N, C-alpha and C positions, 0 to 999 in steps of 0.2 A: 504494500500500500504506500502510495506517495505521501499521504497525510494520515498517519496512524493515530493521530490525536485530534482528528477532525471533529468539530463541534464542542471541544473542551474550552473552558475559560481558565486562564492562568493569571496569577498575580505574582509579580517578581519585584522584590525590593532592591534598592541600589542598582536599578536597571538602566541608568543613563550612560554607563561606561563599563569597561572591563568585562569581568566574568558575568555580571548582571546583564549587561547589554547583549553579550553573546548568547546567554541563556534565553532572554526574551525573543531574540531573533530565531534561535533554533526551535523553540516551541511554536512560534508563528509559522515557520516553514513546515512543521509537522501538523499544522492545521488549527492551532489554538488562536483564539482571540486573547489579547494580553492587556492587563493593567500594568503600566510602566510607572513604578513608584520611585520617586527621587527625593532628595533632601534639599539641595541647593543648586542643581545643575539643570535648570529649566530648559534651556535651549537644546542641550544634549538629549534630554528626555523627549522633547518634541521631534528631534531628528530621528530617534529610535522609533517613535510612533509612525512617522511618515514612511520609514522603511518597512514596518509591519503592514501598514495600509497598502503599500505597493504590492504586497503579496496577496491582497484580497481579503485580509483579515481586519477585524476591528481592533482598535488600540485607543487607550486613554491614558494620558499622563496625569498623575496625581502627586502633589507634594505632601510629604508626611515625615514626622520625626518618629521613627519606630521605637525609640526608647521611651516614649511618652504614651501611656495607654489612652489618654484622651485624644491625642492626635491620631492614633490608630483607629479609634472609634469613628473619628471624623472621616478618615480615609475610606472606611467601609460604607459610611453613609453616603459619600460622594460616588461610590462605585455602584451601589445597589440599583439605581434607576436604569443603568445600562447593562449591568451584569447581575442577573438574578441568582447566580450560583458561582461558587469557586471550586473548580475541579482540581487545580494544582496551585499550591502555594510554595513559593521559593523564597526563603529568608536568606538574603545575600548581603544586605547592608551591614557594614562594619566600620569600626573606628578604632583608633588607638594612638598612643603616644610612645615613641621610640626613644626610651631613655633607660639607663640602668635602674634596676628595681629600687635601689636605695634613694633615688631622686624622685620617685613617683609619690603622688599625694592621694588622699581620700577622694578628691574630685576626679582624678584620673581613673581610679578604681571604679567608681560609680559609673562614669561615662562608658568605660569599656564593658562592664558587666551588663549594664542596662541596654546598650545598643547591640552588643554581640551575642548575648545569651537570653536575657529576659524578653527581648523583642520577639523571640520565637513564640513564647507563651502568650504575649499580648496579641500577636497576629493570629495564633491558633484559636484563642478565645472568640475572636470575631469571625474567623473563617469557617470554623467547624459547623456552626448552625446553617451555613450556606453550602456545605460540602456533602455531596451525595456519597453513597457507598462506592468504593473504587477510587476515592479521592487520594491525592498524594500531597504530603508535606515534606519538603526537602530543605535542609539547612546547609549552609556552606561553612566549612571549618578549614583548618590548616594543620600542618605537621607540628606547629607549635603547641598544640593541645597535648602532645605526648613527648615532645622533645624540648630541651632547653636551647633557646635561640637568643643570642645576645640582643639586648635592648627590647625584648619581646615579652617580658615577664607578665604584665597584666593582660596583654592581648592573648597570650597563650593560656593563661588561667581562665579567661572568659570563654575561650574556645573549648576548653575541657569541660566547663560548666554547660556549654551549649550541647555537647555530645551526650552528657549525662541526662540533660533535660529531654533531649530527643528520644532517648531510650524509654524514659517514663511516659512520654506522650504516646509512643508506639504501643506500649502496654495498655494505656487507657483507651486509645482510639481504635485498637484492633477489632474489638467487637462491633464497631460501627462500619467496618470495612474500609477504614482509612489507614493508609500505610505512612509511616514516618521514618525517614532515613537522613543520613548526613553524607555529603561528599566532602572529603578532606583533600584539599589541593596541595600539591607540591609547589615548587618555586615556579611561579608564572610571571612573566615580565609584563606587568600591567602598570598603569600610572601610579598605583599605590606603592609599587616596589621602588619607585624613584625616590621615595622618602627615606629609604633605608641607607644609613651611612656606609654600609658595606655591600651595596647593591652589586657591584662588579664582582666581588668575591663570591657572593651567593650564586650568581649566574655561572661563574666559571666552575665553582665547586659542584653545582648541580649538573652541569654538562659532563664533568669528569666522572661523576658517580652514577649517572643514569644509564642503565643498560641499553635502553632504546636508542640512545645516541642523539636524541633530538630534544630541543627545548619545548616545554609545555606552553600551550597557547590558551587564551580564554575559551576558544572553541573546543579544545580538548575537555575542559571541565563542563562546558555546556552540553557536550555530547553525553557525558556520564549522567548528568541530571536527566536528560531525555530518556536514557535507558531505564532509569528508575521509574519513569512515568508510564512506561509501556504496560499493557495488560499482562505481558509475560513476566513482569516483576512483581506480581500480586503476592507472592509468598516471601518477599524480601521486606523486612521491617525491623526497626530498632538497630539497623546496621550502619556502621561507618565505612564507606567505600573510599579507600585511599587511591587517589589518582595522581601518581608521581613519576610515571615512566620507569618505576623500579628503583627509585632513589633509596627508599628505606631498606631495601634488601642488600644494599652494597655496603661493605665495610669501609 
């Protein structure tokens, strides 16, 4: 089938750029209408919507702060008139401060945890009442959830919390026919990576240790999200799928 997800509605957060953008476009190519959620990149979000509409799908850009439950409620209120249900929810938006752990503050901790982990719960609370059996909830994590990465302490901790929360949601929502999974991405050269002080080292080390011999792209991660949305993935839930080209298996 050229459009295996035809007729589905998807909502993707952080969809104006990087992995979120690639995921929104991949789901649209597979037949989904897409809600493109962004925080402060309005023009980029509208550009994504136009690309989705050019595929013959519906698209709507909505601004929201996913760390704020009131903002998330407003997001869904804005979506309901056009999208009466949500078949696929992708929680991709993330934030973080790249500093040594001893330099981080309570404000940094709260912002990371609320945006990177708690947002999944805020989104699920609003999406589940609109989600039929067969629905999918997918969160984006990173290798920092299980590995110590310089200057990544609070981000990594929030991603570990995200993965734990996803497992609990999978258990709770399984009887409703809703599957909850996580895609944990390896080193992907997106705009976000430009903020890492050791970006070049990360890329070169990743290339050296990756058995596939190629750098990860946002499309690689989007393809993995797509796989978990297929009917054939109905018995996969509570799982963290590592997509890193084999980086983690190399010594």
